[in-house]
C-alpha positions in Angstrom: 59.9 113.3 30.7 63.5 112.7 30.7 65.1 110.5 33.3 67.9 112.0 35.9 70.9 109.8 35.3 73.9 109.9 37.5 77.1 111.3 35.6 78.8 108.6 34.9 82.1 109.3 36.3 80.4 110.1 40.1 80.6 107.3 42.2 77.5 106.3 44.8 78.2 108.0 48.6 78.0 104.5 50.0 80.1 104.7 53.4 81.8 106.7 55.8 85.1 108.3 54.9 88.5 107.8 56.6 88.7 110.6 58.7 84.5 110.4 59.4 85.7 106.8 60.7 88.6 108.0 62.4 86.3 110.7 64.4 84.0 107.9 65.5 86.6 106.0 66.7 87.6 108.2 69.2 84.3 109.0 70.3 84.0 105.8 70.6 87.0 105.8 72.8 86.7 108.8 75.0 83.0 107.5 76.1 84.7 103.7 76.8 87.2 105.7 79.1 84.3 107.3 80.8 82.3 105.0 81.6 85.1 102.9 82.6 86.0 105.6 85.4 82.7 106.3 86.5 82.2 102.6 86.5 85.4 102.3 89.0 84.2 105.4 90.7 81.2 103.3 91.5 83.0 100.3 93.0 85.1 102.5 95.2 82.2 103.9 96.6 80.3 101.2 96.9 83.5 99.3 98.6 83.9 102.4 101.2 80.3 102.4 101.8 80.4 98.4 102.7 84.1 99.4 105.0 82.0 101.7 106.8 78.7 98.9 107.5 81.9 96.4 108.2 83.2 99.0 111.1 79.7 99.9 112.3 79.1 95.9 112.8 82.3 95.6 114.6 81.3 99.0 116.7 78.2 97.4 117.7 80.0 93.5 118.8 82.2 95.6 120.8 79.7 97.1 122.5 78.1 94.1 123.4 81.2 92.5 124.9 81.9 95.6 126.9 78.5 95.5 128.3 79.1 92.1 129.4 82.3 92.5 131.1 81.7 95.4 133.4 82.8 97.9 130.6 86.3 96.8 129.5 87.4 96.9 126.1 88.6 93.7 124.6 92.6 93.7 124.0 94.6 93.3 121.4 97.6 91.1 120.6 99.3 93.9 122.5 98.3 92.7 125.5 95.9 89.8 125.3 98.7 87.1 125.7 100.3 88.2 129.0 96.6 88.6 130.0 95.2 85.0 128.9 92.2 86.5 126.9 91.8 86.2 123.5 92.4 89.3 120.8 89.7 91.5 120.2 88.7 90.0 116.9 87.8 86.7 119.1 86.3 88.4 122.3 83.8 90.0 119.5 83.1 87.0 117.4 80.2 85.8 119.3 78.4 88.9 119.3 78.6 89.9 115.6 75.2 87.6 114.9 76.4 84.9 113.5 77.5 81.0 114.1 80.4 80.0 116.3 83.5 79.8 114.6 84.9 76.6 115.9 86.6 75.2 112.7 89.2 77.0 110.5 87.5 77.3 107.4 84.2 78.9 109.5 86.9 81.8 111.1 88.1 82.3 107.6 84.3 82.7 106.2 83.5 85.2 109.5 86.8 86.9 109.1 86.3 87.8 105.7 82.4 88.9 106.5 83.7 91.6 109.1 87.5 91.8 109.5 88.2 92.4 105.8 87.2 95.7 104.4 86.0 94.8 100.6 89.1 97.7 99.0 92.0 95.0 101.0 92.2 92.4 98.4 94.3 90.5 100.9 92.4 87.1 102.0 94.7 85.5 104.5 92.5 85.4 107.8 95.9 86.5 109.7 96.0 89.6 108.0 93.6 92.5 109.7 91.6 95.1 107.7 91.2 97.0 110.7 93.2 97.5 114.2 92.2 98.5 117.3 93.3 101.6 119.4 95.9 100.8 121.6 95.6 103.2 124.3 92.5 101.6 125.7 95.1 98.7 127.4 98.3 100.9 127.7 99.9 100.4 131.6 101.6 103.2 133.2 103.7 100.8 134.7 105.0 99.2 130.9 104.0 102.0 128.7 105.0 105.8 127.9 102.1 108.0 126.8 100.7 111.3 127.1 98.1 111.3 129.5 100.2 108.6 131.9 98.8 107.8 134.8 95.4 108.0 133.4 94.5 104.6 131.8 91.1 104.0 129.5 90.2 99.9 130.0 86.6 100.8 130.3 84.5 102.8 128.4 83.2 104.9 131.5 87.1 106.2 131.6 86.7 107.9 128.0 86.2 112.0 128.4 84.8 112.1 125.1 83.4 109.3 122.9 82.6 110.7 119.6 85.7 111.9 119.4 87.7 109.1 120.0 88.8 106.3 117.4 88.4 103.1 118.6 89.0 101.0 115.6 90.5 102.3 111.8 92.1 100.9 108.7 95.3 98.9 108.8 97.8 99.6 106.2 98.4 96.9 103.8 101.0 94.1 105.0 104.4 93.9 103.0 103.9 90.3 103.7 103.2 88.0 106.7 100.9 89.0 109.5 99.8 92.3 110.6 99.1 93.7 113.8 95.6 93.6 115.0 96.3 97.0 116.7 98.0 100.9 116.3 100.8 101.4 118.4 99.4 104.9 118.2 101.1 106.4 121.8 104.5 106.0 119.7 103.8 108.6 116.8 105.9 111.5 117.1 104.5 112.8 113.1 101.9 112.5 110.5 104.0 110.2 108.7 104.1 107.6 111.3 100.4 107.1 111.3 99.9 107.1 107.5 102.4 104.1 108.0 100.1 102.7 109.9 97.0 103.4 108.6 95.6 102.7 105.2 95.0 106.6 104.9 94.5 106.7 101.3 92.6 103.5 101.0 88.9 105.7 100.1 89.8 108.4 97.6 92.5 109.7 99.7 91.0 109.2 103.2 90.1 106.2 105.3 87.1 105.1 107.7 87.4 105.5 111.3 85.1 103.9 114.5 84.6 105.9 117.3 83.6 104.8 121.0 80.4 106.0 120.7 79.8 103.7 117.3 79.7 105.9 114.9 81.7 106.1 111.6 83.5 109.0 109.9 85.7 109.1 106.3 88.7 111.1 107.0 92.0 112.3 105.8 94.5 111.1 108.2 95.7 114.6 109.3 92.1 115.1 110.8 92.9 112.2 113.6 96.2 113.3 114.1 99.3 115.6 113.1 101.2 115.7 116.6 101.0 114.4 120.3 98.3 117.3 120.7 96.1 117.0 117.8 95.3 113.5 118.9 92.1 112.0 118.2 93.8 108.4 119.5 94.6 109.6 122.6 91.5 110.0 124.9 93.2 112.7 127.0 93.5 114.7 123.9 90.7 113.3 121.8 88.4 116.9 122.8 91.1 119.0 121.3 
């Protein structure tokens, strides 16, 4: 039987051509990009969920504080000093189920555990990720706001707890300290709200804690567009 011999000028097919290698590399690059995007999306979703959990914990702390103080809300730096009270964060710290923060490092640990959104990369314990709605401490004798002279110092005075914002995410600081509250009674347009709220921290939305304790992830326009479409002001939140 004759043996089958390769033609002496016909090389063996031992590997990929350059074109095939380029195609494979392109496919790998596309798959890697898809994997990175999916991983980034998963991380972002996890951060948003953890942020919402933080807000629910803070909401529980606020409710416990109110229950122990005749239904009155704690104050932010807007009025805490004049009233000789600590800020709202220090006020509710004992209600968060953690050891009392007596030292600077203890406070930093507590702060970064509860008052820092994981999507907010600032680690300064003076720079809050969350701010209190200032409407709960306004005084008609010194503040100008829609709804005056009504005031909402106590939880029982809030007409629509499930629609009234209590805490929201503060826009990132450009440097130094940020406020622990929102001067939302001064807002006149949605742009003013956008400057104060981290309104795109979670895929174009932000987390909001309401007086009744529930959290929603919303675009800023769902909470404020004008003085009358305003879920920050207890007198208009039900509109």
